[in-house]
N, C-alpha and C positions, 0 to 999 in steps of 0.2 A: 416435203414432209406431208403426210396425210393424217386425217383424223376421221374415224368412223365409229358409230355406235348404233347397234341394231335395236336397242330397247329391250333385248332379251338376254340377260346375263348367262343363261344356260346355253346360248348358242356358241360361245367361244370363251376361251380363257381370257382373251383380251377384253371382251365385254364384261366378264365377271370382275376383272381388276378395275375397269372403268366404273362399274357399279359400286364396288367396295370403297373406292376413293371419291365417288360422286363426280367423276369427270364425264357427265352425261349431257351437258348443255353445249350444243354446237356453237352457241354464241359466246361461250366462255371456256374455250378449250385449254386444258392444263398440260397434257402430254400428248405427243404424237403417237401414231400407231407404231412407228419404228422404235421409239423410246420404250414403249410398253412391251413390244416384242422382244427387245433386248433384255429387259428385266425378267420376263417370263422364261426366256431361254436360260438366263443366268441362274434362275432358281428352279430349273428342271420342271417347269410347268406348275409349280405350287403357286396358286393364285393369291393366297394370303401372304406368302413371303414376298411375292412380286409387288403386291399392294403396299406392304410395309416399306419396301425399298422405294417405291414410287413416292410415298408420303415423305420419306427421308429426303428425297430429291426436292420435293416441293418445300419442305422446311428450309433446306439450304437456299433455295431460290427466294423464299420470303424473308429469310434472315438477312440477305444482302440487299433487299429492296428498301428504298427510302419511302417516305410518305408520299403517296400519289395524290396530286391535286389536279382537278380539271375545272376549267372556267369557261363559261359561255356568257358573255355580257356581264351582268351584275351577279349572276349565279355562280357560286363556287362550291364544289364538292371535294371532300378529302377522304381518303381511305388510308387508314394507318396500317402499315405492314405488320406491326406488332399484334394487332387483333387477328390477322390472318395466320400469323405464325402460331399463336396460341391455339387456334382452331386445328391446324395441322398436327400440332403436338398432341392435342387431345385425341384426334382421330388415330394417330399412331398407337397410343396407349390402348385404345379400344380394339384396334386390329390385332395387336399383340395378345391381348386377353382372349379375344375370340379365337385366334389361331391356336393358342394353347388349350382352350376349352375343347375345340374340335379335334385337335391332334396332340393329346398329352404326351409328354416325354415318357419313354418307357425304358426301364433299366435293361441293359444288355448283359447277359450271362453267357460265358463260353462254357457250355456243359461238357464239351470234349476235353477241357483242361482240368476237370476235377476227376481224379482217378481214385476209386475206392481200392483199398488194400486190406490185408489182415489187420494192419495196425490202425485203421481208420482212413480218413480222407487225407490225401497228400496233394500238394500242388503239382500240377503238370506244367510243362513248358508253356508259357503264354497265358497263365491263369489270370482271368479278370476278376474272379470272385471265388472265395472258398467259404463254405458254410462254417460259421463260427469264427471267421477271421477277426471279428471285432470283440470276441470274448476276452475277458481278462483271465489269462492263464496263470496268474501268480498264486 
């Protein structure tokens, strides 16, 4: 397994995903190149979707982790997995919000399915939307 980061998120989708999830420290590597490449391929090159999936994987990893304690002589340091988990969950919400802001959902209308006639608009086969379909016709 390999890990690389160029320091330029514009250089590749992998580096963009690393930047979005802040997996940029060679001394604290979170996901391998192969894992990120898998996510990028799974989400058809959408860096934000891949980053969200990466954070979900990191949330799962943090959720199963126990409190980590390291001791050297009389010095003991503890890192709670719960704090890391909360950070990942917060990052996921931020990435979800930013992805929606950059790429808002758009309604899809099948214009070919709306057929005008002398009697008005009638539904064609496979109609997704008809003008006035929600009007109260009583």
